[in-house]
MMTF fields as JSON, N, C-alpha, C and O atoms, coordinates in Angstrom:
{
  "mmtfVersion": "1.0.0",
  "mmtfProducer": "UNKNOWN",
  "numBonds": 519,
  "numAtoms": 520,
  "numGroups": 130,
  "numChains": 1,
  "numModels": 1,
  "chainsPerModel": [1],
  "groupsPerChain": [130],
  "chainIdList": ["A"],
  "bondAtomList": [4, 2, 8, 6, 12, 10, 16, 14, 20, 18, 24, 22, 28, 26, 32, 30, 36, 34, 40, 38, 44, 42, 48, 46, 52, 50, 56, 54, 60, 58, 64, 62, 68, 66, 72, 70, 76, 74, 80, 78, 84, 82, 88, 86, 92, 90, 96, 94, 100, 98, 104, 102, 108, 106, 112, 110, 116, 114, 120, 118, 124, 122, 128, 126, 132, 130, 136, 134, 140, 138, 144, 142, 148, 146, 152, 150, 156, 154, 160, 158, 164, 162, 168, 166, 172, 170, 176, 174, 180, 178, 184, 182, 188, 186, 192, 190, 196, 194, 200, 198, 204, 202, 208, 206, 212, 210, 216, 214, 220, 218, 224, 222, 228, 226, 232, 230, 236, 234, 240, 238, 244, 242, 248, 246, 252, 250, 256, 254, 260, 258, 264, 262, 268, 266, 272, 270, 276, 274, 280, 278, 284, 282, 288, 286, 292, 290, 296, 294, 300, 298, 304, 302, 308, 306, 312, 310, 316, 314, 320, 318, 324, 322, 328, 326, 332, 330, 336, 334, 340, 338, 344, 342, 348, 346, 352, 350, 356, 354, 360, 358, 364, 362, 368, 366, 372, 370, 376, 374, 380, 378, 384, 382, 388, 386, 392, 390, 396, 394, 400, 398, 404, 402, 408, 406, 412, 410, 416, 414, 420, 418, 424, 422, 428, 426, 432, 430, 436, 434, 440, 438, 444, 442, 448, 446, 452, 450, 456, 454, 460, 458, 464, 462, 468, 466, 472, 470, 476, 474, 480, 478, 484, 482, 488, 486, 492, 490, 496, 494, 500, 498, 504, 502, 508, 506, 512, 510, 516, 514],
  "bondOrderList": [1, 1, 1, 1, 1, 1, 1, 1, 1, 1, 1, 1, 1, 1, 1, 1, 1, 1, 1, 1, 1, 1, 1, 1, 1, 1, 1, 1, 1, 1, 1, 1, 1, 1, 1, 1, 1, 1, 1, 1, 1, 1, 1, 1, 1, 1, 1, 1, 1, 1, 1, 1, 1, 1, 1, 1, 1, 1, 1, 1, 1, 1, 1, 1, 1, 1, 1, 1, 1, 1, 1, 1, 1, 1, 1, 1, 1, 1, 1, 1, 1, 1, 1, 1, 1, 1, 1, 1, 1, 1, 1, 1, 1, 1, 1, 1, 1, 1, 1, 1, 1, 1, 1, 1, 1, 1, 1, 1, 1, 1, 1, 1, 1, 1, 1, 1, 1, 1, 1, 1, 1, 1, 1, 1, 1, 1, 1, 1, 1],
  "groupList": [{"groupName": "MET", "atomNameList": ["N", "CA", "C", "O"], "elementList": ["N", "C", "C", "O"], "formalChargeList": [0, 0, 0, 0], "bondAtomList": [1, 0, 2, 1, 3, 2], "bondOrderList": [1, 1, 2], "singleLetterCode": "M", "chemCompType": "L-PEPTIDE LINKING"}, {"groupName": "THR", "atomNameList": ["N", "CA", "C", "O"], "elementList": ["N", "C", "C", "O"], "formalChargeList": [0, 0, 0, 0], "bondAtomList": [1, 0, 2, 1, 3, 2], "bondOrderList": [1, 1, 2], "singleLetterCode": "T", "chemCompType": "L-PEPTIDE LINKING"}, {"groupName": "CYS", "atomNameList": ["N", "CA", "C", "O"], "elementList": ["N", "C", "C", "O"], "formalChargeList": [0, 0, 0, 0], "bondAtomList": [1, 0, 2, 1, 3, 2], "bondOrderList": [1, 1, 2], "singleLetterCode": "C", "chemCompType": "L-PEPTIDE LINKING"}, {"groupName": "PRO", "atomNameList": ["N", "CA", "C", "O"], "elementList": ["N", "C", "C", "O"], "formalChargeList": [0, 0, 0, 0], "bondAtomList": [1, 0, 2, 1, 3, 2], "bondOrderList": [1, 1, 2], "singleLetterCode": "P", "chemCompType": "L-PEPTIDE LINKING"}, {"groupName": "ASP", "atomNameList": ["N", "CA", "C", "O"], "elementList": ["N", "C", "C", "O"], "formalChargeList": [0, 0, 0, 0], "bondAtomList": [1, 0, 2, 1, 3, 2], "bondOrderList": [1, 1, 2], "singleLetterCode": "D", "chemCompType": "L-PEPTIDE LINKING"}, {"groupName": "GLY", "atomNameList": ["N", "CA", "C", "O"], "elementList": ["N", "C", "C", "O"], "formalChargeList": [0, 0, 0, 0], "bondAtomList": [1, 0, 2, 1, 3, 2], "bondOrderList": [1, 1, 2], "singleLetterCode": "G", "chemCompType": "PEPTIDE LINKING"}, {"groupName": "ALA", "atomNameList": ["N", "CA", "C", "O"], "elementList": ["N", "C", "C", "O"], "formalChargeList": [0, 0, 0, 0], "bondAtomList": [1, 0, 2, 1, 3, 2], "bondOrderList": [1, 1, 2], "singleLetterCode": "A", "chemCompType": "L-PEPTIDE LINKING"}, {"groupName": "LEU", "atomNameList": ["N", "CA", "C", "O"], "elementList": ["N", "C", "C", "O"], "formalChargeList": [0, 0, 0, 0], "bondAtomList": [1, 0, 2, 1, 3, 2], "bondOrderList": [1, 1, 2], "singleLetterCode": "L", "chemCompType": "L-PEPTIDE LINKING"}, {"groupName": "SER", "atomNameList": ["N", "CA", "C", "O"], "elementList": ["N", "C", "C", "O"], "formalChargeList": [0, 0, 0, 0], "bondAtomList": [1, 0, 2, 1, 3, 2], "bondOrderList": [1, 1, 2], "singleLetterCode": "S", "chemCompType": "L-PEPTIDE LINKING"}, {"groupName": "PHE", "atomNameList": ["N", "CA", "C", "O"], "elementList": ["N", "C", "C", "O"], "formalChargeList": [0, 0, 0, 0], "bondAtomList": [1, 0, 2, 1, 3, 2], "bondOrderList": [1, 1, 2], "singleLetterCode": "F", "chemCompType": "L-PEPTIDE LINKING"}, {"groupName": "VAL", "atomNameList": ["N", "CA", "C", "O"], "elementList": ["N", "C", "C", "O"], "formalChargeList": [0, 0, 0, 0], "bondAtomList": [1, 0, 2, 1, 3, 2], "bondOrderList": [1, 1, 2], "singleLetterCode": "V", "chemCompType": "L-PEPTIDE LINKING"}, {"groupName": "GLU", "atomNameList": ["N", "CA", "C", "O"], "elementList": ["N", "C", "C", "O"], "formalChargeList": [0, 0, 0, 0], "bondAtomList": [1, 0, 2, 1, 3, 2], "bondOrderList": [1, 1, 2], "singleLetterCode": "E", "chemCompType": "L-PEPTIDE LINKING"}, {"groupName": "ARG", "atomNameList": ["N", "CA", "C", "O"], "elementList": ["N", "C", "C", "O"], "formalChargeList": [0, 0, 0, 0], "bondAtomList": [1, 0, 2, 1, 3, 2], "bondOrderList": [1, 1, 2], "singleLetterCode": "R", "chemCompType": "L-PEPTIDE LINKING"}, {"groupName": "TYR", "atomNameList": ["N", "CA", "C", "O"], "elementList": ["N", "C", "C", "O"], "formalChargeList": [0, 0, 0, 0], "bondAtomList": [1, 0, 2, 1, 3, 2], "bondOrderList": [1, 1, 2], "singleLetterCode": "Y", "chemCompType": "L-PEPTIDE LINKING"}, {"groupName": "HIS", "atomNameList": ["N", "CA", "C", "O"], "elementList": ["N", "C", "C", "O"], "formalChargeList": [0, 0, 0, 0], "bondAtomList": [1, 0, 2, 1, 3, 2], "bondOrderList": [1, 1, 2], "singleLetterCode": "H", "chemCompType": "L-PEPTIDE LINKING"}, {"groupName": "ILE", "atomNameList": ["N", "CA", "C", "O"], "elementList": ["N", "C", "C", "O"], "formalChargeList": [0, 0, 0, 0], "bondAtomList": [1, 0, 2, 1, 3, 2], "bondOrderList": [1, 1, 2], "singleLetterCode": "I", "chemCompType": "L-PEPTIDE LINKING"}, {"groupName": "ASN", "atomNameList": ["N", "CA", "C", "O"], "elementList": ["N", "C", "C", "O"], "formalChargeList": [0, 0, 0, 0], "bondAtomList": [1, 0, 2, 1, 3, 2], "bondOrderList": [1, 1, 2], "singleLetterCode": "N", "chemCompType": "L-PEPTIDE LINKING"}, {"groupName": "GLN", "atomNameList": ["N", "CA", "C", "O"], "elementList": ["N", "C", "C", "O"], "formalChargeList": [0, 0, 0, 0], "bondAtomList": [1, 0, 2, 1, 3, 2], "bondOrderList": [1, 1, 2], "singleLetterCode": "Q", "chemCompType": "L-PEPTIDE LINKING"}],
  "groupTypeList": [0, 1, 2, 3, 4, 2, 5, 6, 3, 1, 7, 8, 9, 3, 10, 3, 11, 12, 13, 12, 11, 6, 7, 3, 5, 11, 14, 6, 6, 6, 11, 10, 2, 1, 12, 2, 7, 6, 7, 12, 3, 10, 6, 4, 3, 3, 4, 11, 10, 3, 4, 9, 1, 6, 15, 8, 4, 6, 10, 3, 8, 16, 4, 4, 6, 6, 10, 3, 9, 10, 7, 0, 10, 5, 7, 15, 3, 8, 7, 6, 1, 16, 12, 8, 11, 15, 8, 11, 7, 7, 6, 1, 10, 11, 12, 6, 5, 1, 4, 3, 7, 7, 6, 7, 4, 12, 7, 6, 4, 4, 3, 1, 10, 4, 6, 6, 6, 4, 7, 12, 5, 12, 12, 12, 17, 7, 11, 17, 7, 7],
  "groupIdList": [1, 2, 3, 4, 5, 6, 7, 8, 9, 10, 11, 12, 13, 14, 15, 16, 17, 18, 19, 20, 21, 22, 23, 24, 25, 26, 27, 28, 29, 30, 31, 32, 33, 34, 35, 36, 37, 38, 39, 40, 41, 42, 43, 44, 45, 46, 47, 48, 49, 50, 51, 52, 53, 54, 55, 56, 57, 58, 59, 60, 61, 62, 63, 64, 65, 66, 67, 68, 69, 70, 71, 72, 73, 74, 75, 76, 77, 78, 79, 80, 81, 82, 83, 84, 85, 86, 87, 88, 89, 90, 91, 92, 93, 94, 95, 96, 97, 98, 99, 100, 101, 102, 103, 104, 105, 106, 107, 108, 109, 110, 111, 112, 113, 114, 115, 116, 117, 118, 119, 120, 121, 122, 123, 124, 125, 126, 127, 128, 129, 130],
  "secStructList": [7, 5, 7, 6, 6, 6, 7, 7, 5, 3, 3, 3, 3, 3, 7, 7, 4, 4, 4, 4, 4, 4, 1, 1, 1, 1, 7, 1, 3, 3, 3, 3, 3, 6, 6, 6, 7, 7, 3, 3, 3, 3, 1, 1, 7, 7, 1, 1, 7, 7, 7, 4, 4, 4, 6, 7, 6, 6, 1, 7, 1, 1, 2, 2, 2, 2, 2, 2, 2, 2, 2, 2, 2, 2, 2, 4, 4, 4, 6, 6, 6, 6, 2, 2, 2, 2, 2, 2, 2, 2, 2, 2, 2, 2, 2, 6, 6, 7, 7, 2, 2, 2, 2, 2, 2, 2, 2, 2, 2, 7, 6, 6, 7, 7, 7, 1, 1, 7, 2, 2, 2, 2, 2, 2, 2, 2, 2, 2, 2, 7],
  "xCoordList": [33.188, 32.444, 31.106, 30.689, 30.461, 29.148, 28.132, 28.465, 26.906, 25.813, 25.46, 25.248, 25.393, 25.007, 23.536, 23.137, 22.727, 21.303, 20.995, 20.185, 21.655, 21.301, 22.488, 22.295, 23.708, 24.891, 25.407, 26.396, 24.759, 25.198, 26.403, 26.651, 27.148, 28.278, 27.797, 26.671, 28.667, 28.37, 29.373, 30.451, 29.01, 29.895, 30.15, 29.21, 31.415, 31.781, 32.083, 32.601, 31.75, 31.998, 32.217, 31.664, 33.04, 33.214, 31.948, 31.323, 31.597, 30.421, 30.927, 31.544, 30.66, 31.089, 30.522, 29.424, 31.27, 30.895, 29.482, 28.778, 29.067, 27.729, 26.591, 25.459, 26.885, 25.856, 26.009, 25.152, 27.056, 27.336, 26.279, 26.092, 25.599, 24.54, 23.421, 22.71, 23.269, 22.231, 22.594, 21.716, 23.875, 24.327, 24.26, 24.57, 23.861, 23.94, 25.404, 26.234, 25.718, 27.085, 27.95, 27.449, 29.226, 30.178, 31.117, 32.275, 30.656, 31.517, 31.621, 30.724, 32.735, 32.993, 32.736, 33.045, 32.172, 31.915, 30.697, 30.221, 30.213, 29.069, 29.266, 30.129, 28.452, 28.396, 26.93, 26.068, 26.677, 25.319, 25.333, 26.249, 24.323, 24.196, 23.722, 22.828, 24.315, 23.951, 22.635, 22.111, 22.094, 20.82, 19.692, 18.672, 19.872, 18.76, 18.803, 17.873, 19.866, 20.046, 20.194, 20.027, 20.507, 20.738, 21.952, 22.965, 21.836, 22.896, 23.442, 22.688, 24.772, 25.419, 26.605, 27.322, 26.825, 28.044, 29.247, 29.139, 30.381, 31.631, 32.703, 32.664, 33.649, 34.665, 35.788, 36.349, 36.119, 37.279, 36.842, 36.477, 36.871, 36.386, 37.365, 38.576, 36.846, 37.705, 38.104, 37.515, 39.095, 39.575, 38.633, 38.531, 37.943, 37.129, 35.708, 35.424, 34.829, 33.431, 33.37, 33.92, 32.71, 32.616, 31.606, 30.908, 31.544, 30.546, 29.241, 29.084, 28.323, 27.066, 26.147, 25.165, 26.444, 25.623, 25.832, 25.126, 26.805, 26.954, 25.725, 25.405, 25.045, 23.797, 22.694, 21.983, 22.57, 21.528, 21.81, 22.397, 21.39, 21.491, 20.572, 20.697, 19.66, 18.744, 19.444, 18.972, 20.565, 21.311, 22.057, 22.697, 21.982, 22.681, 24.168, 24.8, 24.712, 26.141, 26.99, 28.203, 26.377, 27.047, 27.22, 26.234, 28.472, 28.73, 27.985, 27.592, 27.783, 27.072, 25.619, 25.018, 25.058, 23.692, 23.686, 22.8, 24.675, 24.674, 24.82, 24.075, 25.761, 25.983, 24.731, 24.285, 24.146, 22.933, 21.755, 20.913, 21.69, 20.616, 20.738, 19.753, 21.939, 22.162, 21.888, 21.295, 22.317, 22.025, 20.524, 20.001, 19.831, 18.382, 17.684, 16.799, 18.073, 17.467, 17.75, 16.892, 18.933, 19.267, 18.495, 18.297, 18.057, 17.297, 15.791, 15.052, 15.337, 13.904, 13.199, 12.056, 13.824, 13.098, 12.652, 11.683, 13.351, 12.989, 12.553, 13.071, 11.615, 11.169, 10.69, 11.028, 9.921, 9.404, 10.531, 10.519, 11.483, 12.603, 13.557, 14.113, 13.745, 14.739, 14.115, 14.72, 12.945, 12.199, 12.981, 13.057, 13.555, 14.252, 15.51, 15.807, 16.257, 17.464, 17.112, 17.791, 16.054, 15.621, 15.175, 15.497, 14.44, 14.002, 15.199, 15.204, 16.205, 17.406, 18.16, 18.639, 18.266, 18.959, 18.21, 18.834, 16.89, 16.087, 16.356, 16.547, 16.369, 16.626, 18.029, 18.227, 18.987, 20.367, 20.478, 21.147, 19.829, 19.84, 19.229, 19.749, 18.132, 17.465, 18.347, 18.428, 19.002, 19.912, 21.091, 21.658, 21.457, 22.565, 22.124, 22.922, 20.854, 20.383, 19.683, 19.505, 19.282, 18.584, 17.221, 17.089, 16.204, 14.875, 14.888, 14.873, 14.916, 15.063, 13.891, 14.087, 12.68, 11.518, 11.496, 11.129, 11.886, 11.987, 13.073, 12.88, 14.214, 15.293, 14.828, 15.183, 14.047, 13.522, 12.552, 12.569, 11.709, 10.811, 11.601, 11.271, 12.642, 13.467, 14.171, 14.31, 14.607, 15.251, 14.259, 14.609, 13.033, 11.992, 11.669, 11.29, 11.812, 11.518, 12.675, 12.492, 13.858, 15.032, 14.917, 14.832, 14.913, 14.751, 15.958, 15.838, 17.107, 18.285, 18.308, 19.116, 17.415, 17.343, 16.184, 15.074, 16.45, 15.425, 15.463, 15.883, 15.026, 15.116, 14.339, 13.244, 14.929, 14.269, 13.023, 12.04, 13.068, 11.922, 11.062, 11.556, 9.799, 8.878, 9.137, 8.614, 9.939, 10.317, 9.112, 9.049, 8.171, 6.976, 6.141, 5.702, 5.932, 5.155, 5.857, 5.22, 7.148, 7.919, 7.945, 7.95, 7.961, 7.961, 6.683, 6.727, 5.558, 4.29, 4.36, 3.876, 4.962, 5.117, 6.071, 5.842, 7.13, 8.078, 7.411, 7.692, 6.53, 5.789, 5.023, 4.937, 4.473, 3.724, 4.624, 4.182, 5.9, 6.852, 7.193, 7.447, 7.194, 7.649, 6.628, 6.884],
  "yCoordList": [27.944, 28.149, 28.803, 28.865, 29.278, 29.884, 29.168, 28.618, 29.191, 28.531, 29.321, 30.532, 28.653, 29.358, 29.779, 30.645, 29.163, 29.49, 30.716, 31.56, 30.811, 31.9, 32.725, 33.745, 32.312, 33.074, 32.848, 33.462, 31.981, 31.688, 30.752, 30.091, 30.693, 29.759, 28.306, 27.988, 27.452, 26.016, 25.274, 25.787, 24.074, 23.176, 21.953, 21.274, 21.669, 20.453, 19.364, 19.624, 18.131, 17.02, 15.731, 15.538, 14.852, 13.551, 12.715, 12.777, 11.954, 11.083, 9.645, 9.126, 9.003, 7.614, 6.75, 6.996, 5.765, 4.923, 4.361, 4.244, 4.016, 3.424, 4.375, 3.936, 5.698, 6.679, 7.228, 7.984, 6.873, 7.482, 7.175, 7.941, 6.076, 5.726, 6.767, 6.928, 7.467, 8.491, 9.758, 10.55, 9.951, 11.134, 10.897, 9.801, 11.91, 11.764, 11.748, 12.436, 10.986, 10.927, 9.963, 9.168, 10.04, 9.113, 9.824, 9.426, 10.844, 11.65, 11.099, 10.413, 11.418, 10.954, 12.042, 11.874, 13.154, 14.263, 15.038, 14.882, 15.879, 16.728, 18.062, 18.21, 19.015, 20.276, 20.612, 20.291, 21.261, 21.663, 23.157, 23.66, 23.851, 25.275, 25.474, 24.77, 26.423, 26.672, 27.432, 27.545, 27.954, 28.669, 27.908, 27.605, 27.597, 26.983, 25.455, 24.798, 24.898, 23.458, 22.675, 21.455, 23.374, 22.686, 21.768, 22.149, 20.581, 19.575, 19.335, 19.138, 19.353, 19.098, 18.182, 18.316, 17.249, 16.439, 17.296, 18.204, 17.004, 17.682, 16.62, 15.547, 16.936, 15.952, 15.816, 14.732, 16.89, 16.876, 16.829, 17.862, 15.656, 15.565, 16.173, 15.992, 16.888, 17.355, 16.169, 15.092, 16.374, 15.28, 14.95, 13.793, 15.961, 15.748, 16.249, 17.075, 15.715, 16.146, 17.481, 17.594, 18.489, 19.783, 19.731, 18.734, 20.797, 20.934, 21.394, 22.571, 20.473, 20.788, 21.667, 22.194, 21.837, 22.751, 24.193, 25.091, 24.43, 25.752, 26.075, 27.244, 25.047, 25.244, 25.625, 26.612, 24.813, 25.003, 24.073, 23.003, 24.489, 23.607, 22.397, 21.433, 22.44, 21.325, 20.133, 19.0, 20.387, 19.308, 18.541, 19.154, 17.224, 16.446, 16.783, 17.008, 16.813, 17.107, 15.848, 15.939, 14.693, 13.407, 13.112, 13.04, 12.939, 12.705, 11.5, 11.497, 10.467, 9.266, 9.561, 8.857, 10.595, 11.007, 12.215, 12.341, 13.102, 14.355, 14.137, 14.725, 13.305, 13.096, 12.518, 13.077, 11.423, 10.936, 11.912, 11.964, 12.684, 13.671, 14.748, 15.084, 15.289, 16.333, 15.791, 16.48, 14.565, 13.954, 13.806, 14.109, 13.341, 13.155, 14.48, 14.548, 15.538, 16.851, 17.345, 17.964, 17.075, 17.485, 16.743, 17.259, 15.533, 14.738, 14.988, 14.594, 15.634, 15.859, 16.543, 16.191, 17.509, 18.118, 17.112, 17.357, 15.997, 14.956, 13.697, 12.606, 13.864, 12.772, 11.559, 10.427, 11.774, 10.643, 9.875, 8.644, 10.58, 9.956, 9.249, 8.202, 9.825, 9.32, 8.619, 8.561, 8.103, 7.532, 6.456, 6.509, 5.498, 4.414, 4.923, 4.508, 5.819, 6.381, 7.173, 7.061, 7.975, 8.778, 7.877, 8.143, 6.818, 5.883, 5.259, 5.145, 4.861, 4.271, 5.291, 4.966, 6.508, 7.555, 7.888, 8.096, 7.94, 8.173, 7.095, 7.397, 5.856, 4.749, 4.839, 4.542, 5.239, 5.369, 6.469, 6.291, 7.592, 8.694, 8.231, 8.525, 7.51, 7.015, 6.017, 6.069, 5.119, 4.153, 4.847, 4.326, 6.028, 6.785, 7.594, 8.323, 7.459, 8.075, 9.411, 10.119, 9.771, 11.034, 10.761, 9.923, 11.471, 11.393, 12.271, 13.496, 11.687, 12.495, 13.431, 14.527, 13.019, 13.871, 15.06, 16.167, 14.838, 15.946, 16.923, 18.137, 16.391, 17.257, 18.042, 19.21, 17.416, 18.104, 19.213, 20.293, 18.957, 19.995, 21.184, 22.335, 20.902, 21.968, 22.755, 23.975, 22.055, 22.716, 23.63, 24.744, 23.164, 23.969, 25.216, 26.241, 25.15, 26.286, 27.269, 28.361, 26.909, 27.757, 28.965, 28.795, 30.184, 31.373, 31.671, 32.464, 31.056, 31.302, 30.416, 30.621, 29.431, 28.507, 28.917, 29.167, 28.983, 29.296, 28.194, 28.418, 27.027, 25.85, 26.048, 26.611, 25.573, 25.643, 24.755, 25.067, 23.66, 22.744, 23.101, 23.667, 22.775, 22.963, 21.841, 20.736, 22.123, 21.09, 20.55, 19.354, 21.402, 20.937, 19.985, 18.934, 20.364, 19.511, 18.187, 17.133, 18.242, 17.017, 16.146, 14.919, 16.767, 16.009, 15.152, 13.986, 15.757, 15.001, 13.823, 12.733, 14.047, 12.955, 11.891, 10.699, 12.303, 11.351, 10.467, 9.272, 11.065, 10.288, 9.148, 8.053, 9.409, 8.383, 7.274, 6.135, 7.598, 6.585, 5.591, 4.414, 6.084, 5.241, 4.247, 3.477],
  "zCoordList": [13.354, 12.129, 12.459, 13.615, 11.431, 11.61, 10.731, 9.681, 11.182, 10.475, 9.218, 9.292, 8.063, 6.843, 6.839, 6.059, 7.716, 7.755, 8.609, 8.225, 9.787, 10.702, 11.177, 11.839, 10.858, 11.231, 12.638, 13.037, 13.396, 14.767, 14.739, 13.73, 15.831, 15.89, 15.828, 16.209, 15.347, 15.317, 16.187, 16.488, 16.582, 17.316, 16.453, 16.039, 16.183, 15.452, 16.457, 17.543, 16.077, 16.986, 16.202, 15.119, 16.78, 16.139, 16.362, 17.421, 15.364, 15.467, 15.575, 14.645, 16.721, 16.857, 15.735, 15.235, 15.363, 14.229, 14.344, 13.34, 15.546, 15.716, 15.359, 15.159, 15.275, 14.927, 13.516, 13.058, 12.832, 11.522, 10.479, 9.533, 10.644, 9.706, 9.713, 8.721, 10.828, 10.944, 10.179, 9.836, 9.911, 9.178, 7.678, 7.209, 6.922, 5.468, 5.03, 5.624, 4.02, 3.519, 4.311, 5.107, 4.088, 4.704, 5.671, 5.802, 6.335, 7.183, 8.603, 9.093, 9.242, 10.602, 11.631, 12.81, 11.185, 12.097, 11.623, 10.498, 12.528, 12.211, 12.915, 13.78, 12.528, 13.247, 13.465, 12.648, 14.581, 14.921, 15.221, 15.871, 14.749, 15.011, 16.44, 16.908, 17.123, 18.513, 18.654, 19.762, 17.56, 17.636, 16.932, 17.551, 15.64, 14.888, 14.921, 14.455, 15.462, 15.646, 14.345, 14.329, 13.257, 11.982, 12.132, 12.719, 11.605, 11.683, 10.288, 9.335, 10.181, 8.894, 9.105, 10.097, 8.186, 8.273, 7.897, 7.074, 8.5, 8.141, 7.934, 8.537, 7.082, 6.709, 7.732, 7.891, 8.418, 9.303, 10.769, 11.33, 11.394, 12.768, 13.768, 13.643, 14.752, 15.833, 16.704, 16.61, 17.54, 18.388, 19.537, 19.945, 20.061, 21.249, 21.048, 20.18, 21.886, 21.898, 22.65, 23.746, 22.077, 22.758, 23.904, 24.093, 24.643, 25.701, 25.047, 24.719, 24.863, 24.184, 25.014, 24.491, 26.292, 27.085, 26.63, 27.087, 25.725, 25.107, 24.253, 24.037, 23.774, 23.031, 24.005, 23.815, 25.058, 26.064, 27.236, 27.07, 28.408, 29.574, 29.433, 30.188, 28.483, 28.253, 27.603, 27.708, 26.934, 26.29, 27.381, 28.235, 27.364, 28.399, 28.446, 27.414, 29.651, 29.802, 29.664, 29.473, 29.758, 29.612, 28.115, 27.382, 27.661, 26.232, 25.678, 24.511, 26.509, 26.051, 25.7, 24.888, 26.308, 25.986, 25.049, 24.203, 25.198, 24.442, 22.942, 22.159, 22.534, 21.1, 20.426, 19.424, 20.931, 20.262, 20.373, 19.476, 21.464, 21.603, 20.533, 19.875, 20.355, 19.351, 17.948, 17.118, 17.687, 16.386, 16.19, 15.118, 17.223, 17.144, 16.871, 16.017, 17.591, 17.382, 15.962, 15.333, 15.47, 14.106, 13.038, 11.938, 13.353, 12.387, 12.462, 11.56, 13.527, 13.742, 12.573, 12.285, 11.881, 10.762, 9.693, 8.974, 9.59, 8.624, 9.372, 9.134, 10.258, 11.119, 10.329, 10.675, 9.29, 8.514, 7.835, 7.811, 7.294, 6.593, 7.543, 7.21, 8.728, 9.68, 10.883, 11.954, 10.714, 11.836, 12.588, 13.816, 11.897, 12.591, 13.282, 14.403, 12.631, 13.254, 14.5, 15.521, 14.427, 15.566, 16.712, 17.87, 16.402, 17.444, 18.164, 19.39, 17.399, 17.994, 18.841, 19.928, 18.353, 19.103, 20.396, 21.436, 20.336, 21.539, 22.588, 23.766, 22.155, 23.08, 23.671, 24.849, 22.87, 23.347, 24.4, 25.418, 24.161, 25.128, 26.442, 27.519, 26.345, 27.548, 28.303, 29.53, 27.584, 28.232, 28.907, 29.868, 28.398, 28.981, 30.209, 30.798, 30.585, 31.823, 31.68, 32.671, 30.472, 30.253, 29.643, 28.751, 30.127, 29.536, 28.285, 28.408, 27.088, 25.875, 25.609, 25.084, 25.961, 25.707, 26.662, 26.268, 27.908, 28.858, 28.417, 28.473, 27.978, 27.486, 26.259, 26.101, 25.401, 24.22, 24.626, 24.036, 25.623, 26.148, 26.673, 26.388, 27.439, 28.002, 26.895, 26.983, 25.866, 24.732, 24.014, 23.624, 23.843, 23.187, 24.008, 23.44, 25.335, 26.213, 26.341, 26.88, 25.861, 26.012, 25.078, 23.862, 25.632, 24.791, 23.888, 22.953, 24.149, 23.311, 22.072, 21.166, 22.039, 20.914, 20.012, 20.483, 18.73, 17.741, 16.682, 15.547, 17.067, 16.201, 14.914, 14.902, 13.838, 12.535, 12.522, 11.85, 13.261, 13.339, 14.547, 15.522, 14.481, 15.599, 16.613, 16.465, 17.632, 18.592, 19.364, 19.648, 19.699, 20.431, 19.57, 20.036, 18.321, 17.423, 17.165, 17.146, 16.968, 16.732, 17.98, 17.879, 19.156, 20.397, 20.492, 20.884, 20.127, 20.142, 19.179, 19.482, 18.026, 17.049, 17.581, 17.374, 18.258, 18.822, 19.871, 19.96, 20.659, 21.677, 21.035, 21.59, 19.874, 19.166, 18.656, 18.504, 18.387, 17.936, 19.04, 18.781, 20.275, 21.387, 21.838, 22.764]
}
């Protein structure tokens, strides 16, 4: 599929039940744009988690960290609204062995990513949450 916002390819992925509360609606899957990082729920979940490093090498390659990281990045534009979900996702990424703030810094530095949200500004706000 392609992103309706920027036209870049998207990656669809199943969202484990423990993270579904972070998604709007009642969907069991989401898609993320590989360029602008827009996150949208989708109704038809794929069978497997894709290789999220297709977005950037900054995204964790470990599925236990990658899925919550991608969800967290997708929720960042609405940080105030999704504060508790983002905090939980950050903690999950960290428990899975990845420094989420360092990964976010690396994602912000990736020239192939043109995030709709200001990742650097949001990172500073996330630091205050922790």
